[in-house]
DOSE-179309 format. One record per residue: residue number from 1; residue in three letters; x, y, z of N, C-alpha, C, O in turn. Coordinates in Angstrom, 2 decimals. Example, Ala and Ser with C-alpha at 12.3 -4.5 7.8 and 13.67 -1.06 7.14 Angstrom:
REM DOSE-179309
PT    n  res     n_c1     n_c2     n_c3    ca_c1    ca_c2    ca_c3     c_c1     c_c2     c_c3     o_c1     o_c2     o_c3
PT    1  ALA    13.19    -5.69     7.80    12.30    -4.50     7.80    13.20    -3.30     7.80    14.24    -3.32     8.46
PT    2  SER    12.85    -2.25     7.08    13.67    -1.06     7.14    12.90     0.03     7.87    13.41     1.14     8.04
REM end
This chain:
REM DOSE-179309
PT    n  res     n_c1     n_c2     n_c3    ca_c1    ca_c2    ca_c3     c_c1     c_c2     c_c3     o_c1     o_c2     o_c3
PT    1  MET    92.80   154.57   112.78    92.21   153.28   112.53    90.71   153.35   112.81    90.29   153.96   113.80
PT    2  ASN    89.92   152.75   111.96    88.47   152.75   112.12    87.98   151.34   112.47    88.39   150.37   111.83
PT    3  TYR    87.13   151.24   113.46    86.55   149.96   113.85    85.21   150.23   114.51    84.90   151.38   114.84
PT    4  ALA    84.42   149.19   114.71    83.03   149.33   115.17    82.89   150.13   116.46    81.95   150.92   116.59
PT    5  GLY    83.79   149.95   117.40    83.69   150.65   118.68    83.73   152.16   118.57    83.27   152.86   119.46
PT    6  LYS    84.28   152.65   117.49    84.37   154.11   117.32    83.03   154.74   116.98    82.87   155.96   117.10
PT    7  SER    82.07   153.95   116.56    80.78   154.53   116.19    79.59   153.77   116.78    78.44   154.06   116.44
PT    8  ALA    79.85   152.82   117.64    78.78   151.96   118.15    78.00   152.53   119.34    76.92   152.03   119.64
PT    9  TYR    78.53   153.54   120.00    77.92   154.00   121.25    77.22   155.34   121.10    77.49   156.30   121.84
PT   10  ASN    76.33   155.39   120.16    75.58   156.61   119.88    74.08   156.35   119.98    73.63   155.21   119.99
PT   11  GLY    73.32   157.44   120.06    71.87   157.34   120.06    71.33   156.48   121.19    71.73   156.63   122.34
PT   12  ALA    70.42   155.58   120.85    69.76   154.73   121.85    70.74   153.83   122.58    70.51   153.49   123.74
PT   13  VAL    71.83   153.45   121.94    72.84   152.63   122.62    73.37   153.39   123.83    73.56   152.81   124.90
PT   14  ALA    73.63   154.67   123.67    74.14   155.49   124.77    73.08   155.71   125.85    73.38   155.59   127.04
PT   15  THR    71.87   156.02   125.45    70.83   156.34   126.44    70.35   155.12   127.21    69.81   155.26   128.31
PT   16  THR    70.54   153.94   126.66    70.11   152.71   127.36    71.29   151.85   127.82    71.10   150.72   128.27
PT   17  TYR    72.49   152.38   127.71    73.70   151.58   127.99    73.69   150.99   129.39    73.83   149.77   129.55
PT   18  ASP    73.54   151.83   130.41    73.57   151.32   131.78    72.44   150.33   132.02    72.65   149.25   132.58
PT   19  GLU    71.25   150.70   131.60    70.08   149.84   131.79    70.27   148.47   131.15    69.87   147.45   131.71
PT   20  ALA    70.87   148.46   129.97    71.07   147.20   129.25    72.14   146.32   129.88    72.10   145.10   129.73
PT   21  ARG    73.10   146.92   130.59    74.23   146.15   131.12    74.16   145.87   132.61    74.82   144.94   133.08
PT   22  VAL    73.39   146.63   133.36    73.41   146.51   134.82    73.09   145.09   135.30    73.56   144.70   136.37
PT   23  GLY    72.34   144.32   134.56    72.00   142.96   134.95    73.07   141.93   134.64    72.98   140.78   135.07
PT   24  GLU    74.09   142.32   133.89    75.17   141.38   133.55    76.04   141.12   134.77    76.29   142.03   135.57
PT   25  ALA    76.49   139.88   134.93    77.29   139.49   136.08    78.56   140.34   136.22    78.96   140.70   137.33
PT   26  ILE    79.18   140.67   135.11    80.43   141.43   135.14    80.22   142.84   135.69    81.15   143.42   136.25
PT   27  TRP    79.01   143.39   135.54    78.73   144.76   135.98    79.08   144.94   137.47    79.83   145.84   137.83
PT   28  ALA    78.54   144.08   138.31    78.78   144.19   139.76    80.25   144.00   140.09    80.77   144.67   140.98
PT   29  HIS    80.92   143.11   139.39    82.35   142.89   139.63    83.16   144.13   139.25    84.07   144.52   139.98
PT   30  GLU    82.83   144.73   138.12    83.53   145.95   137.69    83.29   147.07   138.69    84.23   147.78   139.07
PT   31  GLN    82.05   147.23   139.13    81.73   148.29   140.09    82.54   148.10   141.38    83.15   149.04   141.88
PT   32  ALA    82.55   146.89   141.90    83.26   146.62   143.15    84.77   146.82   142.99    85.42   147.38   143.87
PT   33  PHE    85.32   146.37   141.88    86.76   146.52   141.64    87.15   147.99   141.58    88.10   148.41   142.25
PT   34  ILE    86.43   148.79   140.78    86.78   150.20   140.62    86.56   150.96   141.92    87.34   151.85   142.26
PT   35  GLU    85.52   150.63   142.66    85.29   151.29   143.95    86.45   151.03   144.90    86.94   151.96   145.56
PT   36  GLN    86.89   149.80   144.98    88.02   149.45   145.85    89.31   150.12   145.36    90.07   150.66   146.16
PT   37  TRP    89.54   150.08   144.07    90.75   150.70   143.49    90.76   152.19   143.76    91.81   152.75   144.09
PT   38  ALA    89.61   152.85   143.61    89.54   154.30   143.82    89.95   154.66   145.25    90.54   155.72   145.47
PT   39  ARG    89.65   153.81   146.20    90.04   154.06   147.59    91.55   154.08   147.77    92.05   154.66   148.73
PT   40  SER    92.28   153.47   146.85    93.75   153.43   146.96    94.41   154.68   146.37    95.62   154.87   146.53
PT   41  LEU    93.63   155.51   145.71    94.19   156.70   145.05    94.29   157.88   146.01    93.47   158.03   146.91
PT   42  THR    95.29   158.70   145.81    95.54   159.85   146.67    94.58   161.00   146.34    94.55   161.47   145.20
PT   43  PRO    93.82   161.45   147.33    92.93   162.59   147.09    93.71   163.78   146.53    94.87   164.01   146.89
PT   44  GLY    93.06   164.52   145.64    93.70   165.67   145.03    94.40   165.38   143.71    94.73   166.30   142.96
PT   45  LYS    94.62   164.12   143.42    95.27   163.74   142.17    94.28   163.81   141.01    93.06   163.85   141.22
PT   46  THR    94.81   163.84   139.81    93.99   163.85   138.60    94.09   162.48   137.95    95.18   161.92   137.81
PT   47  ILE    92.95   161.95   137.55    92.94   160.66   136.86    92.21   160.80   135.52    91.39   161.69   135.33
PT   48  LEU    92.54   159.90   134.63    91.90   159.83   133.32    90.92   158.66   133.34    91.32   157.52   133.57
PT   49  ASP    89.67   158.94   133.09    88.63   157.92   132.96    88.37   157.76   131.47    87.73   158.61   130.85
PT   50  LEU    88.86   156.68   130.91    88.82   156.46   129.46    88.57   155.00   129.14    89.40   154.17   129.51
PT   51  PRO    87.52   154.65   128.49    86.42   155.49   128.08    85.51   155.77   129.27    85.23   154.88   130.08
PT   52  ALA    85.08   156.98   129.38    84.25   157.39   130.51    82.82   156.86   130.40    82.13   156.70   131.40
PT   53  GLY    82.40   156.59   129.17    81.05   156.06   128.97    80.00   156.96   129.59    79.97   158.17   129.33
PT   54  THR    79.14   156.38   130.40    78.06   157.13   131.04    78.47   157.70   132.39    77.65   158.29   133.10
PT   55  GLY    79.72   157.52   132.76    80.22   158.04   134.03    79.88   157.18   135.22    79.76   157.68   136.33
PT   56  ARG    79.73   155.89   135.00    79.28   155.01   136.09    80.26   154.91   137.24    79.87   154.49   138.33
PT   57  PHE    81.53   155.28   137.04    82.51   155.22   138.12    82.80   156.58   138.74    83.56   156.67   139.70
PT   58  LEU    82.19   157.62   138.21    82.49   158.98   138.68    82.31   159.16   140.17    83.15   159.78   140.83
PT   59  GLU    81.23   158.62   140.72    80.99   158.83   142.15    82.14   158.30   142.99    82.50   158.92   143.99
PT   60  PHE    82.73   157.18   142.61    83.86   156.62   143.36    85.06   157.59   143.33    85.71   157.82   144.35
PT   61  PHE    85.33   158.13   142.16    86.47   159.03   142.00    86.24   160.37   142.71    87.12   160.86   143.42
PT   62  LEU    85.07   160.94   142.52    84.80   162.25   143.09    84.66   162.18   144.61    85.07   163.11   145.30
PT   63  GLN    84.09   161.10   145.13    84.00   160.94   146.58    85.38   160.84   147.20    85.58   161.20   148.36
PT   64  ARG    86.33   160.35   146.44    87.71   160.21   146.92    88.46   161.54   146.83    89.59   161.65   147.32
PT   65  GLY    87.84   162.54   146.21    88.49   163.85   146.10    89.45   163.94   144.94    90.43   164.69   144.98
PT   66  LEU    89.17   163.17   143.89    90.01   163.18   142.69    89.45   164.13   141.65    88.24   164.37   141.60
PT   67  ARG    90.31   164.67   140.84    89.90   165.45   139.67    89.85   164.47   138.51    90.80   163.72   138.30
PT   68  VAL    88.77   164.44   137.77    88.56   163.44   136.73    88.56   164.07   135.34    87.83   165.02   135.06
PT   69  LEU    89.41   163.51   134.48    89.39   163.85   133.06    88.57   162.75   132.40    89.08   161.66   132.15
PT   70  ALA    87.32   163.03   132.11    86.42   162.05   131.51    86.51   162.19   129.99    86.17   163.23   129.43
PT   71  ARG    86.97   161.14   129.34    87.14   161.16   127.89    86.42   159.97   127.27    86.45   158.86   127.79
PT   72  ASP    85.77   160.23   126.16    85.09   159.17   125.41    85.00   159.62   123.96    84.92   160.82   123.68
PT   73  ILE    85.01   158.66   123.06    84.91   158.98   121.64    83.47   159.32   121.23    83.23   159.91   120.18
PT   74  SER    82.53   158.94   122.09    81.12   159.16   121.79    80.57   160.39   122.50    80.51   160.43   123.73
PT   75  ALA    80.17   161.38   121.73    79.55   162.57   122.30    78.25   162.20   123.02    77.90   162.82   124.03
PT   76  ASP    77.54   161.21   122.51    76.28   160.80   123.14    76.53   160.19   124.52    75.75   160.42   125.44
PT   77  MET    77.60   159.42   124.67    77.93   158.86   125.98    78.28   159.99   126.94    77.88   159.96   128.11
PT   78  LEU    79.03   160.97   126.49    79.38   162.10   127.34    78.15   162.91   127.72    78.07   163.45   128.82
PT   79  ASN    77.19   162.99   126.82    75.92   163.66   127.15    75.18   162.90   128.24    74.47   163.50   129.05
PT   80  GLU    75.34   161.59   128.27    74.74   160.79   129.34    75.39   161.13   130.68    74.70   161.17   131.70
PT   81  ILE    76.69   161.37   130.69    77.33   161.82   131.94    76.66   163.09   132.42    76.29   163.21   133.59
PT   82  ARG    76.51   164.03   131.53    75.90   165.31   131.91    74.46   165.14   132.39    74.01   165.81   133.31
PT   83  ARG    73.74   164.23   131.75    72.34   163.99   132.13    72.24   163.25   133.46    71.41   163.60   134.30
PT   84  LEU    73.07   162.24   133.65    72.99   161.40   134.84    73.68   162.00   136.06    73.39   161.61   137.19
PT   85  HIS    74.59   162.93   135.84    75.36   163.52   136.95    75.32   165.05   136.87    76.37   165.69   136.77
PT   86  PRO    74.14   165.65   136.91    74.03   167.10   136.70    74.65   167.94   137.81    74.98   169.10   137.59
PT   87  ALA    74.82   167.38   138.98    75.31   168.16   140.12    76.83   168.15   140.26    77.37   168.78   141.17
PT   88  VAL    77.52   167.43   139.39    78.97   167.34   139.51    79.60   168.70   139.24    79.31   169.36   138.24
PT   89  ALA    80.47   169.11   140.15    81.14   170.41   140.02    82.10   170.40   138.84    82.89   169.48   138.67
PT   90  ALA    82.02   171.44   138.05    82.89   171.57   136.87    84.36   171.56   137.27    85.20   171.12   136.48
PT   91  ALA    84.68   172.03   138.44    86.08   172.08   138.88    86.66   170.69   139.07    87.87   170.50   138.96
PT   92  ASP    85.82   169.71   139.37    86.29   168.36   139.63    86.19   167.44   138.42    86.73   166.33   138.44
PT   93  LEU    85.51   167.88   137.37    85.25   167.01   136.23    85.45   167.77   134.92    84.82   168.80   134.68
PT   94  ASP    86.31   167.24   134.09    86.60   167.81   132.77    86.14   166.77   131.74    86.79   165.74   131.56
PT   95  ILE    85.02   167.05   131.08    84.42   166.12   130.11    84.77   166.59   128.71    84.49   167.73   128.33
PT   96  ARG    85.37   165.68   127.93    85.69   166.03   126.54    85.61   164.81   125.63    85.93   163.69   126.03
PT   97  GLU    85.15   165.06   124.41    85.16   164.03   123.38    86.60   163.84   122.94    87.29   164.81   122.60
PT   98  SER    87.05   162.60   122.94    88.45   162.34   122.61    88.62   160.89   122.16    87.96   159.99   122.67
PT   99  ASP    89.48   160.70   121.20    89.83   159.37   120.69    91.03   158.86   121.49    92.05   159.55   121.56
PT  100  ALA    90.93   157.70   122.07    92.03   157.14   122.88    93.33   157.01   122.09    94.42   156.98   122.66
PT  101  GLU    93.20   156.92   120.79    94.40   156.80   119.95    95.05   158.15   119.68    96.16   158.22   119.15
PT  102  ARG    94.35   159.23   120.03    94.89   160.57   119.80    94.49   161.51   120.96    93.81   162.51   120.75
PT  103  LEU    94.92   161.18   122.15    94.59   162.01   123.29    95.32   163.34   123.25    96.43   163.43   122.71
PT  104  GLU    94.71   164.35   123.81    95.33   165.67   123.84    96.31   165.81   125.01    96.89   166.88   125.22
PT  105  LEU    96.49   164.75   125.77    97.36   164.78   126.93    98.80   164.42   126.55    99.04   163.68   125.60
PT  106  ALA    99.72   164.97   127.30   101.13   164.70   127.03   101.48   163.25   127.38   100.90   162.68   128.31
PT  107  ASP   102.40   162.67   126.64   102.88   161.32   126.95   103.42   161.30   128.38   104.03   162.26   128.84
PT  108  GLN   103.20   160.19   129.06   103.67   159.97   130.43   102.99   160.88   131.46   103.46   160.98   132.59
PT  109  SER   101.91   161.54   131.08   101.25   162.43   132.05   100.28   161.64   132.92    99.62   162.22   133.79
REM end
């Protein structure tokens, strides 16, 4: 299925995504919710961050000792993860371009 979200997060949209949204009221609520939720997860487990976007939640997951499968349909958004989080250990973070409708992961995984 094709829809706007599949091609909307490229180029300047990706490079300015965080900057454009950080002032929105929902931003702080999302950050606080995910940070609290991440604390409930068992260290050492693997989680899927989809859509990973610019990786704004990565620090919460990695600080908790989780392995993160970062997936997004936008290669430009994934490049923002690499740019914004250059020190993240490859062993803890698996970044791949992927369509949520066709993930390479097994069902129920």
